[in-house]
Residue, then its C-alpha position, 0 to 999 in steps of 0.5 A: m245095653r246095660l246087661n252088654n256092660f255087665m256082662r262084659f264086665v263079667a268076662a273081664f273079671t273072670l279073664s283077670l281071675a284066671s291070669s292071676l290064678t296061672f302067675a300064681q301057679n307058675w310063681p316064682t318065674k324069676p330071681i326073688k330079691l330078699v330085702l334086708q335094712f341091715p347092712p352086710g356082715g351083722s348077724t342079720d345078714v348072715v341070717a338072711r343067707i342062710l335061709a336065702q340059700s336054702l329058699t333057691a333050693s326049694l322055689g327053683q330061683p335064686v334068693i338074693v338077699e339085696n341091703k338097703p341100709g339107713a333110716d332103721g330100716a324105712i329105705a328098705a320098707d319103703y323099697v319094698l312097698r313100692s315094689e310090683p306085687d308079683g311076689h320076686t320082692f320081700f322084705l325081711a323086717s325087723n321090729t324096728p322098721m315095723m313098729q319103731v319107725p311108725l310109732l315113734k315119728k310124728n309123721p310115719p313114712y307109712d302104714p305098717i299093716k295097710s303098706f304091706t302083705p304078711v307073708a311068715f313070722v320068722g323068729r324072735y331076736i335074742y337077747v342076753l342080759v350080760t355083765s362084767p365078770s368084776l361085779p361081785v353078782n352070779n345072778a339076776a337077784e344078786l344083781l338086784t340086790y347089789a343095785r339096791n344096795h348101792p343106789g346111782k352106781l351101776n350104768f346099764g349100756v343102752f344102744s336099742s329101743v329094746g335095752q331102753l323099753m327092759f332098763s325102764s322095766i327092770r328099774d321101775d318094777a324091781k324099783v331100783d336106781m341105775n343110770a342109762i347111758p347110751y350107745k350107738g351101737e352094741a360092739p362099743t357098748i360091749n368094748d364099755i363093759l369089758g372095760g368097766h365103764v359101765q355094767l350090764t347091757f342085753a345083748t345079742p349072742t353074735s357079739t358075747l358068746s366068745q366071752i362068755n364062754e371065755g369068761k370075759l362076760r356074765a350071763l344072766a339071764v336070756l331074753l326068750p320064753e326058753r332057755l338057750p341050747f347053747l346056754p343052757n344054764v342060764p335062766t330067761v328073765k322070767q325064771a331069773g326074777l326079772p320083769e319080761l319084756k312084753p312087746v316081741t323083739f322080732a325078725a318077719l318076713y312080707g310082700p308089698a301090699k296086694l300081694p296074691p293070697d296064693i305067693a304069700n301062703k307058698m312063700s310062707e310055705a316054703l320058709n317054713a319046710v327051711i326053718a324047720r330043718p334042724e342045721v338051719r336053726e342052729k346056725v340060725e340061732k347062733q346068730g341070735l334068732s331063735l326060729v319059729g314059723s307062722n302062716p300069713a293070717w297067723l303074722d297078721n293078727f300077730m301085727k294088729e296085737q304088737i302095735v298095741v303092745w309096743k305103744a303101750a310099752f313106749d308110753a310106758a318107758g316115756m318114748k315119745p314121737e319125734 
C-alpha cells in the first residue's frame, strides 16, 4: 500500500513538473501587465512605456503599463504579490517600495525578499546636485567653503529619502551647517530654487536638464559612478569630493513569489536585450534612469545586500520606522 501511494505521488509530481515546463516554454500566452507605482505622465512612467513597447515586439504579446500609485508604492506592490505567478504580471519598482516601505514602517506590509521573485535589475536613478546661479559657487569645493563661511545660511531642499540621506552625509562628512527644508515633491523644490527660497538640492535630469542648459540652474555633481553623456562636464560626487551614497537608488523588475525560474530567466533575457539598444538607452537616460540590466540571481543578491545598506543609512540619518 505504501509503495502504491509513493508511486502515485511520483506520477503526480512528474505530471506537474512536465506541465510546468510546458507552460514555461509556451510563455507568454496573453498580455503582460507591467505594474508601476507612479501615476501616468511622470519620468518613470515614460521609461516604463519605452520598455513596454520594445518588450511587446520581443515577446509577441502586448506589454501594458498599469499605473497603481499611492502609499509609497505599497499599493502596486500588494497588487503584484497577490497576482498569479504565471508570468503575466510584473512589478517595475523603485527602491521606495522595496527598501523604504519595509524598513521605515513598524509593521511592514510585505517582505521584499520573500514576497517577490527577482527578475532583473533595470537601472540606477540619476540625481544631479543643482544650485541657483545666484549662489557664488562654481563647484562642490566652493560650495562647501561657502557653507563653512556662512553657517546656517544655506537651505537644502529635500523631497525624497535620497535627498535626506545626501543632506545628512554632506553635513556630517564635510562638517557644514545647512538647513534641510522638506518638500512634497521635486517640482516645488526646483521652483523654490529658481525663486531663491532654497539654494540647492539633488534632483533628476527630467526636472533640471532644460534649466541647466539654459543657465537657470548650475549642476555641480551627479550621483552616479560615471559621468553622464549629456552632462559630460559635470563630475560624479566622488570626483567632486562629496560623499558617495552607499545605498543604490534603483529600478528593478519583480514577479510575485513562486514565479517559475524559467519564466523569470526568459523575461530577464528579453529585458536585457531591450536595454542594450543604444536608442533605448538614450531615451531612458534623459528621463533620469541609467540602464544596467542583470539576471535574477544577481538581483536576488543585490536585494539582500541593499536591505542591510539602506537600514544602516537610515539609522545613521536618524530615520526611524513610524
